[in-house]
KETI-994911 format. One record per residue (C-alpha): residue number from 1; x, y, z. Coordinates in nm, 2 decimals, padded with zeros to 4 digits, always signed. Layout:
N
PT   k     c1     c2     c3
PT NUM      X      Y      Z
...
! end
This chain:
422
PT   k     c1     c2     c3
PT   1 -00.16 -06.74 +01.20
PT   2 +00.12 -06.73 +01.45
PT   3 +00.17 -07.01 +01.71
PT   4 +00.11 -06.96 +02.08
PT   5 +00.40 -06.77 +02.23
PT   6 +00.62 -06.94 +02.49
PT   7 +00.87 -06.77 +02.72
PT   8 +01.23 -06.90 +02.77
PT   9 +01.29 -07.12 +03.06
PT  10 +01.45 -06.85 +03.28
PT  11 +01.14 -06.64 +03.25
PT  12 +00.87 -06.90 +03.30
PT  13 +00.62 -06.88 +03.58
PT  14 +00.52 -07.19 +03.78
PT  15 +00.19 -07.36 +03.69
PT  16 +00.05 -07.41 +04.04
PT  17 -00.32 -07.31 +04.02
PT  18 -00.60 -07.56 +03.97
PT  19 -00.96 -07.51 +03.88
PT  20 -01.07 -07.42 +04.24
PT  21 -00.78 -07.18 +04.28
PT  22 -00.87 -07.01 +03.95
PT  23 -01.24 -06.99 +04.04
PT  24 -01.15 -06.83 +04.37
PT  25 -00.93 -06.57 +04.22
PT  26 -01.20 -06.48 +03.97
PT  27 -01.45 -06.46 +04.26
PT  28 -01.22 -06.24 +04.46
PT  29 -01.19 -06.00 +04.17
PT  30 -01.56 -05.99 +04.09
PT  31 -01.72 -06.02 +04.44
PT  32 -01.54 -05.71 +04.56
PT  33 -01.63 -05.36 +04.66
PT  34 -01.85 -05.32 +04.34
PT  35 -02.14 -05.51 +04.49
PT  36 -02.13 -05.28 +04.80
PT  37 -02.12 -04.96 +04.59
PT  38 -02.22 -05.00 +04.23
PT  39 -02.59 -05.06 +04.28
PT  40 -02.66 -04.70 +04.38
PT  41 -02.51 -04.52 +04.07
PT  42 -02.66 -04.80 +03.85
PT  43 -03.01 -04.73 +04.00
PT  44 -02.96 -04.35 +03.94
PT  45 -02.91 -04.43 +03.58
PT  46 -03.17 -04.70 +03.52
PT  47 -03.43 -04.63 +03.79
PT  48 -03.67 -04.92 +03.81
PT  49 -03.49 -05.08 +03.52
PT  50 -03.19 -05.17 +03.74
PT  51 -03.25 -05.55 +03.71
PT  52 -03.27 -05.52 +03.33
PT  53 -02.93 -05.34 +03.33
PT  54 -02.79 -05.62 +03.55
PT  55 -02.92 -05.89 +03.31
PT  56 -02.77 -05.70 +03.01
PT  57 -02.44 -05.66 +03.18
PT  58 -02.44 -06.03 +03.26
PT  59 -02.51 -06.13 +02.90
PT  60 -02.22 -05.91 +02.77
PT  61 -01.99 -06.05 +03.05
PT  62 -02.09 -06.40 +02.95
PT  63 -01.99 -06.34 +02.59
PT  64 -01.67 -06.18 +02.69
PT  65 -01.59 -06.46 +02.94
PT  66 -01.65 -06.73 +02.68
PT  67 -01.43 -06.56 +02.42
PT  68 -01.16 -06.50 +02.68
PT  69 -01.17 -06.86 +02.81
PT  70 -01.13 -07.01 +02.46
PT  71 -00.84 -06.77 +02.38
PT  72 -00.67 -06.84 +02.72
PT  73 -00.68 -07.21 +02.65
PT  74 -00.52 -07.15 +02.31
PT  75 -00.26 -06.90 +02.45
PT  76 -00.18 -07.00 +02.81
PT  77 +00.06 -06.71 +02.88
PT  78 +00.05 -06.41 +03.11
PT  79 -00.10 -06.10 +02.96
PT  80 -00.46 -06.20 +02.87
PT  81 -00.61 -06.00 +02.58
PT  82 -00.27 -05.83 +02.52
PT  83 -00.14 -06.17 +02.40
PT  84 -00.46 -06.26 +02.22
PT  85 -00.48 -05.93 +02.03
PT  86 -00.12 -05.95 +01.93
PT  87 -00.14 -06.31 +01.81
PT  88 -00.47 -06.29 +01.63
PT  89 -00.51 -05.92 +01.51
PT  90 -00.16 -05.78 +01.51
PT  91 +00.08 -05.61 +01.74
PT  92 -00.10 -05.27 +01.75
PT  93 -00.43 -05.42 +01.88
PT  94 -00.26 -05.63 +02.14
PT  95 -00.06 -05.33 +02.26
PT  96 -00.37 -05.11 +02.27
PT  97 -00.56 -05.37 +02.47
PT  98 -00.27 -05.41 +02.71
PT  99 -00.24 -05.03 +02.75
PT 100 -00.61 -04.99 +02.83
PT 101 -00.59 -05.27 +03.08
PT 102 -00.28 -05.16 +03.26
PT 103 -00.38 -04.79 +03.29
PT 104 -00.74 -04.85 +03.36
PT 105 -00.69 -05.12 +03.61
PT 106 -00.41 -04.93 +03.79
PT 107 -00.66 -04.66 +03.85
PT 108 -00.90 -04.93 +03.98
PT 109 -00.64 -05.05 +04.22
PT 110 -00.61 -04.71 +04.37
PT 111 -00.98 -04.68 +04.39
PT 112 -01.01 -05.01 +04.57
PT 113 -00.73 -04.91 +04.81
PT 114 -00.91 -04.59 +04.89
PT 115 -01.24 -04.79 +04.94
PT 116 -01.06 -04.99 +05.21
PT 117 -00.94 -04.67 +05.38
PT 118 -01.28 -04.51 +05.37
PT 119 -01.44 -04.80 +05.55
PT 120 -01.16 -04.88 +05.79
PT 121 -01.06 -04.53 +05.90
PT 122 -01.24 -04.25 +05.71
PT 123 -01.03 -03.98 +05.86
PT 124 -00.71 -04.14 +05.74
PT 125 -00.83 -04.31 +05.42
PT 126 -00.52 -04.23 +05.22
PT 127 -00.28 -04.37 +05.48
PT 128 -00.48 -04.69 +05.52
PT 129 -00.50 -04.72 +05.14
PT 130 -00.12 -04.70 +05.11
PT 131 -00.07 -04.96 +05.39
PT 132 -00.32 -05.19 +05.21
PT 133 -00.13 -05.16 +04.88
PT 134 +00.21 -05.23 +05.05
PT 135 +00.08 -05.53 +05.24
PT 136 -00.09 -05.69 +04.94
PT 137 +00.21 -05.63 +04.71
PT 138 +00.42 -05.81 +04.97
PT 139 +00.17 -06.11 +04.96
PT 140 +00.18 -06.12 +04.58
PT 141 +00.57 -06.10 +04.59
PT 142 +00.60 -06.42 +04.79
PT 143 +00.41 -06.63 +04.54
PT 144 +00.08 -06.67 +04.36
PT 145 -00.03 -06.97 +04.58
PT 146 -00.02 -06.75 +04.89
PT 147 -00.23 -06.49 +04.70
PT 148 -00.48 -06.76 +04.61
PT 149 -00.50 -06.87 +04.97
PT 150 -00.56 -06.52 +05.10
PT 151 -00.82 -06.47 +04.83
PT 152 -01.00 -06.78 +04.93
PT 153 -01.03 -06.65 +05.29
PT 154 -01.15 -06.31 +05.16
PT 155 -01.41 -06.46 +04.93
PT 156 -01.55 -06.67 +05.22
PT 157 -01.58 -06.37 +05.45
PT 158 -01.75 -06.15 +05.18
PT 159 -02.00 -06.43 +05.08
PT 160 -02.09 -06.48 +05.45
PT 161 -02.16 -06.11 +05.49
PT 162 -02.37 -06.09 +05.17
PT 163 -02.56 -06.40 +05.28
PT 164 -02.63 -06.23 +05.62
PT 165 -02.76 -05.92 +05.44
PT 166 -02.99 -06.11 +05.21
PT 167 -03.12 -06.33 +05.49
PT 168 -03.19 -06.02 +05.72
PT 169 -03.37 -05.84 +05.44
PT 170 -03.58 -06.13 +05.32
PT 171 -03.70 -06.23 +05.67
PT 172 -03.76 -05.88 +05.79
PT 173 -04.13 -05.84 +05.69
PT 174 -04.05 -05.50 +05.54
PT 175 -04.01 -05.61 +05.18
PT 176 -04.26 -05.51 +04.91
PT 177 -04.26 -05.71 +04.58
PT 178 -04.42 -05.40 +04.41
PT 179 -04.08 -05.23 +04.44
PT 180 -03.94 -05.47 +04.17
PT 181 -04.19 -05.35 +03.91
PT 182 -04.06 -05.17 +03.60
PT 183 -04.21 -04.82 +03.58
PT 184 -04.23 -04.55 +03.32
PT 185 -03.91 -04.39 +03.44
PT 186 -03.71 -04.65 +03.24
PT 187 -03.52 -04.53 +02.93
PT 188 -03.30 -04.72 +02.69
PT 189 -03.01 -04.49 +02.75
PT 190 -03.04 -04.52 +03.13
PT 191 -03.05 -04.90 +03.12
PT 192 -02.74 -04.91 +02.89
PT 193 -02.55 -04.67 +03.12
PT 194 -02.64 -04.88 +03.42
PT 195 -02.53 -05.20 +03.24
PT 196 -02.20 -05.03 +03.16
PT 197 -02.15 -04.94 +03.53
PT 198 -02.26 -05.29 +03.65
PT 199 -02.02 -05.45 +03.39
PT 200 -01.73 -05.30 +03.58
PT 201 -01.82 -05.51 +03.88
PT 202 -01.83 -05.83 +03.66
PT 203 -01.50 -05.77 +03.48
PT 204 -01.28 -05.95 +03.73
PT 205 -01.30 -06.28 +03.54
PT 206 -01.01 -06.14 +03.33
PT 207 -00.79 -06.22 +03.62
PT 208 -00.82 -06.59 +03.55
PT 209 -00.71 -06.54 +03.19
PT 210 -00.42 -06.31 +03.28
PT 211 -00.29 -06.58 +03.51
PT 212 -00.29 -06.83 +03.23
PT 213 +00.09 -06.90 +03.26
PT 214 +00.04 -07.00 +03.63
PT 215 -00.26 -07.24 +03.58
PT 216 -00.21 -07.62 +03.55
PT 217 -00.35 -07.77 +03.23
PT 218 -00.49 -07.43 +03.11
PT 219 -00.67 -07.58 +02.81
PT 220 -00.89 -07.76 +03.06
PT 221 -00.88 -07.53 +03.36
PT 222 -00.95 -07.19 +03.22
PT 223 -01.26 -07.27 +03.01
PT 224 -01.40 -07.44 +03.32
PT 225 -01.31 -07.18 +03.57
PT 226 -01.42 -06.86 +03.39
PT 227 -01.79 -06.95 +03.33
PT 228 -01.81 -07.12 +03.68
PT 229 -01.69 -06.80 +03.85
PT 230 -01.91 -06.58 +03.64
PT 231 -02.22 -06.79 +03.71
PT 232 -02.16 -06.78 +04.09
PT 233 -02.12 -06.41 +04.08
PT 234 -02.43 -06.35 +03.87
PT 235 -02.64 -06.55 +04.13
PT 236 -02.49 -06.35 +04.42
PT 237 -02.54 -06.01 +04.25
PT 238 -02.90 -06.09 +04.15
PT 239 -02.99 -06.20 +04.51
PT 240 -02.83 -05.89 +04.66
PT 241 -02.99 -05.65 +04.40
PT 242 -03.34 -05.81 +04.44
PT 243 -03.31 -05.80 +04.82
PT 244 -03.20 -05.43 +04.83
PT 245 -03.47 -05.33 +04.59
PT 246 -03.74 -05.51 +04.79
PT 247 -03.66 -05.31 +05.10
PT 248 -03.55 -04.98 +04.96
PT 249 -03.70 -04.95 +04.61
PT 250 -03.52 -04.79 +04.32
PT 251 -03.56 -04.43 +04.43
PT 252 -03.42 -04.47 +04.78
PT 253 -03.15 -04.70 +04.64
PT 254 -03.04 -04.44 +04.39
PT 255 -02.98 -04.19 +04.67
PT 256 -02.80 -04.43 +04.91
PT 257 -02.44 -04.37 +05.00
PT 258 -02.39 -04.72 +05.14
PT 259 -02.68 -04.93 +04.98
PT 260 -02.62 -05.25 +05.18
PT 261 -02.59 -05.06 +05.51
PT 262 -02.91 -04.87 +05.43
PT 263 -03.09 -05.19 +05.34
PT 264 -03.01 -05.37 +05.67
PT 265 -03.11 -05.06 +05.86
PT 266 -03.44 -05.03 +05.67
PT 267 -03.50 -05.40 +05.75
PT 268 -03.46 -05.34 +06.12
PT 269 -03.13 -05.52 +06.14
PT 270 -02.91 -05.21 +06.22
PT 271 -02.68 -05.43 +06.43
PT 272 -02.55 -05.58 +06.11
PT 273 -02.41 -05.24 +05.99
PT 274 -02.06 -05.29 +06.14
PT 275 -02.05 -05.63 +05.98
PT 276 -02.14 -05.48 +05.64
PT 277 -01.87 -05.21 +05.68
PT 278 -01.62 -05.48 +05.76
PT 279 -01.74 -05.69 +05.47
PT 280 -01.70 -05.40 +05.23
PT 281 -01.34 -05.33 +05.35
PT 282 -01.25 -05.70 +05.31
PT 283 -01.42 -05.71 +04.97
PT 284 -01.22 -05.41 +04.85
PT 285 -00.90 -05.59 +04.98
PT 286 -00.99 -05.89 +04.77
PT 287 -01.05 -05.68 +04.46
PT 288 -00.72 -05.50 +04.52
PT 289 -00.53 -05.82 +04.56
PT 290 -00.67 -05.97 +04.23
PT 291 -00.62 -05.64 +04.04
PT 292 -00.25 -05.62 +04.14
PT 293 -00.21 -05.98 +04.02
PT 294 -00.37 -05.91 +03.69
PT 295 -00.20 -05.57 +03.62
PT 296 +00.15 -05.71 +03.71
PT 297 +00.10 -06.01 +03.47
PT 298 +00.00 -05.79 +03.18
PT 299 +00.29 -05.56 +03.26
PT 300 +00.52 -05.87 +03.25
PT 301 +00.39 -05.97 +02.90
PT 302 +00.42 -05.62 +02.76
PT 303 +00.77 -05.58 +02.91
PT 304 +00.88 -05.91 +02.74
PT 305 +00.79 -05.76 +02.41
PT 306 +00.95 -05.42 +02.51
PT 307 +00.63 -05.23 +02.49
PT 308 +00.72 -05.14 +02.85
PT 309 +01.07 -05.13 +03.00
PT 310 +01.23 -05.47 +02.95
PT 311 +01.36 -05.47 +03.31
PT 312 +01.00 -05.54 +03.42
PT 313 +01.01 -05.88 +03.25
PT 314 +01.22 -06.03 +03.52
PT 315 +01.09 -06.34 +03.72
PT 316 +01.21 -06.40 +04.07
PT 317 +01.43 -06.71 +04.08
PT 318 +01.28 -06.83 +04.41
PT 319 +00.92 -06.72 +04.42
PT 320 +00.87 -06.75 +04.04
PT 321 +00.66 -06.43 +04.02
PT 322 +00.72 -06.11 +03.81
PT 323 +00.86 -05.93 +04.11
PT 324 +00.98 -05.62 +03.94
PT 325 +00.65 -05.57 +03.76
PT 326 +00.47 -05.62 +04.09
PT 327 +00.69 -05.37 +04.28
PT 328 +00.64 -05.12 +04.00
PT 329 +00.27 -05.16 +04.00
PT 330 +00.26 -05.14 +04.38
PT 331 +00.46 -04.83 +04.38
PT 332 +00.25 -04.65 +04.12
PT 333 -00.08 -04.75 +04.30
PT 334 +00.06 -04.65 +04.64
PT 335 +00.15 -04.30 +04.50
PT 336 -00.19 -04.26 +04.34
PT 337 -00.37 -04.38 +04.66
PT 338 -00.17 -04.14 +04.87
PT 339 -00.21 -03.83 +04.66
PT 340 -00.52 -03.85 +04.44
PT 341 -00.90 -03.88 +04.45
PT 342 -00.94 -04.15 +04.19
PT 343 -01.32 -04.18 +04.19
PT 344 -01.33 -04.00 +03.86
PT 345 -01.09 -04.26 +03.72
PT 346 -01.34 -04.53 +03.75
PT 347 -01.53 -04.40 +03.45
PT 348 -01.23 -04.42 +03.21
PT 349 -01.14 -04.75 +03.38
PT 350 -01.48 -04.88 +03.27
PT 351 -01.42 -04.75 +02.92
PT 352 -01.08 -04.91 +02.91
PT 353 -01.21 -05.25 +03.03
PT 354 -01.48 -05.25 +02.77
PT 355 -01.23 -05.16 +02.50
PT 356 -01.01 -05.45 +02.63
PT 357 -01.29 -05.70 +02.59
PT 358 -01.38 -05.56 +02.25
PT 359 -01.04 -05.67 +02.13
PT 360 -01.08 -06.01 +02.30
PT 361 -01.41 -06.07 +02.12
PT 362 -01.26 -05.96 +01.79
PT 363 -00.97 -06.19 +01.85
PT 364 -01.20 -06.48 +01.92
PT 365 -01.38 -06.42 +01.59
PT 366 -01.05 -06.52 +01.41
PT 367 -01.03 -06.86 +01.58
PT 368 -01.09 -07.16 +01.35
PT 369 -01.33 -07.43 +01.46
PT 370 -01.04 -07.67 +01.54
PT 371 -00.89 -07.40 +01.77
PT 372 -01.20 -07.40 +01.99
PT 373 -01.38 -07.10 +01.85
PT 374 -01.72 -07.04 +02.02
PT 375 -02.04 -07.01 +01.83
PT 376 -02.00 -06.69 +01.62
PT 377 -02.29 -06.52 +01.78
PT 378 -02.10 -06.51 +02.11
PT 379 -01.80 -06.30 +02.01
PT 380 -02.02 -06.09 +01.77
PT 381 -02.26 -06.01 +02.06
PT 382 -01.98 -05.95 +02.30
PT 383 -01.80 -05.71 +02.06
PT 384 -02.12 -05.52 +01.99
PT 385 -02.21 -05.51 +02.36
PT 386 -01.87 -05.37 +02.46
PT 387 -01.89 -05.09 +02.20
PT 388 -02.25 -05.00 +02.29
PT 389 -02.19 -05.00 +02.67
PT 390 -01.86 -04.81 +02.64
PT 391 -02.03 -04.52 +02.45
PT 392 -02.34 -04.53 +02.68
PT 393 -02.12 -04.43 +02.98
PT 394 -02.12 -04.07 +03.09
PT 395 -01.97 -03.83 +02.84
PT 396 -01.68 -03.74 +03.07
PT 397 -01.59 -04.11 +03.10
PT 398 -01.60 -04.16 +02.73
PT 399 -01.38 -03.86 +02.67
PT 400 -01.12 -03.95 +02.93
PT 401 -01.12 -04.32 +02.83
PT 402 -01.08 -04.23 +02.46
PT 403 -00.79 -04.00 +02.56
PT 404 -00.62 -04.28 +02.75
PT 405 -00.64 -04.51 +02.45
PT 406 -00.52 -04.24 +02.21
PT 407 -00.22 -04.18 +02.43
PT 408 -00.14 -04.55 +02.42
PT 409 -00.17 -04.55 +02.04
PT 410 +00.06 -04.25 +02.02
PT 411 +00.32 -04.42 +02.24
PT 412 +00.30 -04.73 +02.02
PT 413 +00.34 -04.51 +01.70
PT 414 +00.64 -04.33 +01.85
PT 415 +00.81 -04.65 +01.95
PT 416 +00.75 -04.80 +01.60
PT 417 +00.89 -04.49 +01.44
PT 418 +01.20 -04.48 +01.66
PT 419 +01.25 -04.86 +01.61
PT 420 +01.22 -04.82 +01.23
PT 421 +01.48 -04.54 +01.22
PT 422 +01.71 -04.75 +01.44
! end
């Protein structure tokens, strides 16, 4: 099996992030706009089985996080599963994982930017979205430590808003424990689809792994940061989901446009609505910041191996960030946010993320015990969970997601053919 890859000195990134920084970046990616928006479509799919779907998504996320953390400790380089798949399974699987991540998460970046615009200024959502992309790309350009500092502030604000929502609901006197009961409306397919949608909100822990080249002592830091961040997010999501269900019930939640706003209004705390809107916008900014970080680092890794234009592999001599990759990602996201409605892209983004983690779990299965392999049941359950949840998504999402992966495979095949002829 090949040894961990290392970049040449001129292309190395600075290792500046400690455990708390890595945890905060993971929280910023996971505690984002998803918690403000994903509960309603998940409730439409699962009905009163929403909490079962949440638990299932958490189990799959835990398996994926454990596999990713062990691999990140073994291969502490930018790129995440792109690197793991390439080193453990072969170049094709690494390239396919990287392609799915870059394309899917670029669409997610645009979606988060438009979420910011829809909350801040609904009439000019596209303009605000572009401004948000430009501003956060500039922050990322000046160094990952500044990004971690801004993410820390964003996470603190969002957690305070969510705490206020939970407190307002639980002390309102309008809650009914019967609304948590599982009824006969629950189906296996509905719960699996809800878990697939909810998994999208958990998936931000990949950002910790993709920043592996900028983490101090990655063999110790990443395995600690990933499960810690995931555990905090699971507690937060469970508290929010239970609170909203207690006051709205699954039927009202399924029809809610802004679930948390509806929850505080139903609890008689309508004065909190502006705070919730602000929190949603700030959360989307946090997700966008972390997404741009992750996509640019995977772009850097793929450019180093010439699966993307090699010019994108440059590292800024002063700020020690992949500045060309960040500018390219920022430009593409800004164009998408200015011209497209990317809500439909979230479906194939979810499919791409699950495919990405399927490769991560398959890669973890090849680790030997002395390489830090987790108990075999973890990557096996993670791999099976990713495949099941991916194909439980809406048919349109499965078709579009599969088409994106097929396009990536075709590009890889063309590149290999041209290279062989050369």
